[in-house]
C-alpha positions in Angstrom: 0.0 0.0 0.0 1.2 3.5 -0.8 0.2 6.4 1.5 0.2 10.0 0.4 -0.9 13.2 2.2 -2.1 16.2 0.2 -0.3 19.1 2.0 -2.5 21.6 0.2 -5.6 20.0 1.8 -4.3 19.0 5.2 -5.5 21.4 8.0 -3.5 19.8 10.8 -6.4 18.2 12.7 -4.1 15.4 13.8 -6.7 12.7 13.7 -4.4 10.4 11.6 -1.6 10.7 14.2 -4.0 9.9 17.0 -5.4 6.8 15.3 -2.2 5.5 13.8 0.8 7.1 15.5 3.2 4.4 14.1 2.6 5.7 10.6 1.5 9.3 10.9 3.0 12.2 12.8 2.8 16.0 12.7 5.5 18.4 11.5 6.7 21.5 13.4 3.8 23.5 11.9 1.2 20.9 13.0 0.5 19.4 9.6 0.4 15.6 9.0 3.4 13.8 7.7 4.5 10.1 7.5 6.9 8.6 10.0 10.1 7.9 8.1 10.3 4.3 7.0 6.6 3.7 7.3 5.4 5.3 4.0 3.9 1.9 3.0 1.8 1.6 6.1 3.8 -1.4 7.3 3.1 -2.4 10.9 -0.2 -0.6 11.4 -3.6 -2.2 10.8 -5.2 1.2 11.5 -4.0 3.1 8.4 -7.3 2.8 6.6 -9.1 4.0 9.8 -6.7 7.0 10.0 -7.5 7.9 6.4 -11.2 7.8 7.2 -10.7 9.9 10.3 -9.2 12.8 8.3 -11.9 15.5 8.3 -10.8 16.9 4.9 -9.8 13.6 3.3 -6.2 14.7 2.8 -4.9 11.1 3.0 -4.9 8.9 -0.1 -4.3 5.2 -0.1 -3.3 3.2 -3.1 -3.1 -0.5 -3.2 
């Protein structure tokens, strides 16, 4: 699975980091980013739930 975050859409709500902290984090400005080395979602069964939790649908998942 490939995960991408649309930085132009992200509002920094942080729901993804709360749901799946092993894959998502927030940068110094509070916007979502991927934890280095986890760009493919490896190790977290909650990646899809984190994408659904995004209030502006800034997270895209590709199989």
